[in-house]
N, C-alpha and C positions, 0 to 999 in steps of 0.2 A: 891317169887312171887307167888301171889294167883291164884288158880286154874284155873278164868276166864282169866287170861294173857296166862297160859300156854297152855290152847286150842286154842288160837289164834299163839301162836306160830308152835304149831305142824300144823295148818291147813294154813299159810304159807310157813311152808318147805316144805307141800306135792305137794304145787301146782307149787313151785319152781322146784319141780322135774321134775312134768310132761312136764313143759317150758322145760325144757332142752334136757328131752328122745325126745318131738318134734322135737326139731332144730337137734338131733343126726339122727331123720331119714330121716329130708328133704335131695332133693335135691340138692347136690354141685354148685353152682356156675360155668358157663361155658360150662354147660350140654348140651344135645340135647334139643330144643324147641319145641312146641306143636307141630304136624302132623310131627314130622322128630325124626326117629328112631337114637340111639345113631351110631355116626360113618358113618349116612348113607347120601347121595347126596341130596342137596337142590332142592326145585324144583322151577325152573326159567320158563317163557314166553320167545319162543322167535318165530322169524320173519324168513323167508328165503330168502336173498338177491339176486335180480339178475341184472345181465347189462343192460343196456338202453340207449336210446339216451336223453337228458336229455336238454328240451327247455332252451336257452340262453336268458333272455329277459332284457331289461333295463327301467328300469321305470325315465321317464321326466316330468318336469312340463310341462304347456302345456295352449294355449289359442286360444279359437274358430273366426273365423274369417271368415266374408262372401266367400264364391268361387269364387264371380262375385258381384263389385261392379256399378252402376250409378248414376251419380248427374243426376238431372232432371234437364235444364234450355231452357228457351226459345231462338229459331232463329229466330224469329221474332218478333214487338214490338205490342202493341194495348193492348186492352183492352180483360180481360178474359171473356168469354162468356159463359162458361159452364167448372165444372170439374168431372169428368166422372170416380173418382176413390175412392176410399176411402181408410183410413187407415187402414194396414194391410192386402189388398186385395192381392189375388195373379194375375198374369199379363201374358200376352204374350206377346211376342218379336212383336213389329207393333200396339197393344192396342193401340186408342186414350186416351192419360191421361188428358189433358187439350186441350179447344178448345180457339181459339184467333180471334177476330172480325176481317172475311176476307175482309171487304168492300174496304177497300185503296186497296191489292192484287188483287181481282178481277178486279178493276179496270186498275190495271198496266198490269193485263195480257189481257184485250181487248184492251188497246193501242199498246200491243205489237204484237199482233194478226192483229190490223189496219194494223201495218208498216211492217209485213211479206207479208200481201194480197196486198200493195203499191209495194214493190219492184220486189214481183211476176207481177207485170202488166207491169213492165218497160223492163220486158225480151225479150218479144217475138219480140217490137219495134226494139229493137237493135238486136238480133239474127236475122229480117228480113234484118235490115240496111247491114250487114255485108256480108250476103248471096249475095243480090244485088249487093254491091260494087265488092265483089269478080268475079266476071260474068264481069262486067264493066272495071275493071283495066285491065280484059284479051284480050278483044276489042279494048282498050287503049278509051276506053271513058272516064274515070276520070283517076287522077293523083292515084298513089299510097298511097299520105301524108292523101287521104282523107279516105280511107280502113285502114289504119291505127288508124286515129281517131274514126269510127266507130268501131275498134276492143277495141280500149280503153275504149270508152262508154259502151261498151258491158261487159267486164268484172269490170268494174264500179257496172253496176248494178245486175252482179252474187256475186260482194263482200258484195253490200246493202243488198241481199237476204239473204244472210250466217249472216250479222249482225243482221240485224233484228230476224230474228229463234232464234240466241245463248238470244238475250237480253228477245223472248218469254221462252225461258227455262226458265232464270233467272226469270221472273217476275212468271211462274206456280210453279219454285221453292219455294218462295218466300210463296202464296199463299198454297202451301202442309203445309208447317211448319207453317203456323197459324193453324195446328192440329199437337199437340206437344205427340209423339208419344213415346212408352216404347222400348229401343235398346237392353235389354235382358229380360228372364226370370226371374219373384222373388217377391217380398214381396213389396208393398208399404211400405213405412215409415211414418214419420211426414210429413203433407201437409201445406207447409207454402203458396202456391199459393191460395187465395182464388177470389169465382167469385168478379166482376168486378174490380177484382186489375190490375194497368196498370203494363205492364213488358218490356223488352229492349231487342233485340237480342244481347244474350249473356250477360246477366247480372251476375253480380258474385254471389249473393244469387240462391240458387237453391229452385226450386217450391217443389219438394220432393229426396229421395234417394231412390232405387230401388236396393235391397238385393237378392242376389239367396241361397238360405239356404236348397235347398237340392240337391248334397250334400254341406259341410261346409268343410272349411279346418280347419284344426288344427296345431299350428306354434309351434314348439317344440325347445329347445334348448340344445344343446348336448354339452359337453367339447371337447376341440381338444384331451386330453387326452387318455381319452375312445375311441375316435374315431383313436387313434395311437393303441391303445390297443386291439380293436378288429378287426385290420387290421393286426395285428402279430399274432394274434391269428387261422384268416383265412389260413393266409400264413401257419403257422409250422403245420398246422392239427388238430390242439388243438379243430378247432370247423370247425363244417361243416355248408357251406354255405345254400341258401334256393333254388338252381340249378338255379336260375338266376328269382326267385321271388321273387314281390315287399316283403319287411319286411309288417310283417301285424302288426296293433295294436289294444289295448282294454283300453277304458276309464273307470276310477274311476272319479264322479262328485262330485259337491263340499258338497252336503249331506254325503259323503259317497258310496252314492249307485251305481252299476254296472251298464254302458251304455250297454244296447241289440243289438248296432250294431260291427260288425268289419270292419275298415277301412285298408287302406292301405299308406304305402309311396310312395306321390307322385312326390317329387323335395329335393333338397338340395341346401344349398347354398353354393359360391364354393368357400368364404373369410371368413377365421377367425378372428372374432371383436376385435380388437387391444387392446379394454378397458376391455372386460370379457374373453377375449381368447375360446368363445363357437361360435359354427355356426348354423344356423337357420335349422331344417330341417318341411316340409312340408307334409303334410299327408291327404288323400281324405278321408272323413268320410259320410255315408248317414245321412241322416237324416229326415225323411217321417213326423214323425210326431212333428217337430219343436223344439222337446226335447233341442235341442244345439243350443243357441242365441250367435250372437256376442258380444264380450267380458267377454264371463264366461271364467272364470280358470277351469283346469281340468288335473289331471293326467294321462298319458297316458303309457301303457305297451306297450315295443316295441319288436316284436321276430326277434331278428336277426339270430337266426341257433338254430343247437345243440350241444350241448356236447355229441360225443361218448363214449361208453365204459365207462359209469359212472353211481356208487351207490346214490338210495333215502336212507341215515341212517338217521331214525329217528333222532329227538335232544332229547327225553327223554331219548334215551340210551348212549347219549354223555356227555364226563365229559372230564375235561382241567388239563392237569398234571401241574407238577409245571414250565415247563418250558414254558408252554400256548400252547403245542400242544392239539388236540384231542385226545379221545380213547376211546374204547367200549370195551365190554366184549362178546367173541363171546364162543361158545358150540367147542371145540376140537374133533379130530376123537377120543380121549383116553376118555371122555366124562368128560373131564375136563374144567372150565373157564380157558379163556385164551384173556389177557387182550393185545390190540394190537394200534400203536399210527398209526390213519390217516393220510390223508392229505383232507382237505377241505377248496374250497376258496369262497364257495359260498352258500346260503342258497336256498331254493324254498319249499314255505308254510312253512310245518313242520317240513322236513329235511335238514340235510344237504349231499350236493352234494360233493361226495368223491369220488378219482382218483385213491387213492392206500393202501394200508391196509385191503383190501377186494377181497374174489376171487368170483366168481359166484356159488352162492348154499351156503355160509353160513350161518350159525345159526346164528343170533345175537339177544344176550340177552334185552328183551325189558321189562320185569316185574321181581320182588324179586332183584332188584338189589342191595337194602340195605344189603343181606344176603350173597352177592357173594365175592371170595376172589381170586386172581389170583393162579390159578393150585388146587383147589377146585373142589371136585366132586360135578355135577350139575343131576337135571334129565329136559332135554328139555321138555316142553310142549308148543304147535302149541298155537301162539297167533294172533289177528287178530284187528290191530289198523283202527281207525276209521277216517276219513278226518279230524278231528281236534286233531290227533294225542294223543286219548285215547286210552289205550287195555280195550277194551270189557270183560265185570263182567263172563260172562260164553264162552271163548271160545273152539275152537275146542280143542280134547286131542290127537290130528293126528298130532304129526310134519308134515308130510306130506301134511298136508292141511293150512297149513301157507298160508297167503297172502302176496307175494312180496311188496316192494314198489314200485310205480309205478307212471310217474310222473303224474300230472294233467295236 
């Protein structure tokens, strides 16, 4: 072996010995991690849970309909001489929408008035004849039959007057109907009756449609199964009703935005559909800005009551075991992590609604779960969870300051 080869061998051997020495002094696997002393407790973020009444809601598909609709048809025939409204205009009940040529109806009123005057002129003579004949019959001057004839003539004159007055009212009504008025308050739709058009009384085609858009109705479809479940929950006490108040609803529009008004349930159908197994619920919703238009589809969140003595457990703290049951870690009285099986039947925002497995004042571990094991020592640090279910970066260090989960 040459001198150069011997020198390389010596250098390699020294390097190997240095590496082996470093490995010998390295921390063994399974030792305490950074920020944690040997055998020390694991830092975890916790929130304190408090029992509360959690609102029970149901999300249903719905469609917007006008709260009142009136199809405007003429009740008199003739030529339209004036269109007094525009499409989209707000009108009040009684406003004149269209005017029909009144000449024919004015003439009919004049004829009817003349007939009334003629009938009225017959009455004085007939009444005087009856009075005179009554006196003559009493004195024996005329026979009773003549008085009877005079009384019949008076009755006929009175009937003729009543008939003429009725004809006058009909003629006046026809004249009034030459002005087509709005029967309800609302918004004018598409106008098909144009100036100069010939229309007939009670025709099939509407001149326009008036829709009442403030408030509007929301038609919702709910299944009969959910109705039975709701009644059972109310009867058993699992759900608190609204003390006689109508359930309220809020809307999510087609673009995902939240409507800024709140409505109430106004009516519900009493018959279940034989084809869909659902029934219709109607809600009334304020619509001052005309944001909601008939035919629009929405999602309605209906508040049907409150679930008493429930806990909101953040979803980030819940996992599911092999049996599919929700579990979470809590800080026990001895400062150790304790895993419990919960009873959770629904969600609210970013939390599970838990009815068993939790007690008032329990400290729920929401952060540092990857380092927690059942029965392990933990150091509880108060955490704060925002509306999105995210733990804040710099939570308060005092467990007493932990923010309990509160239903929104």
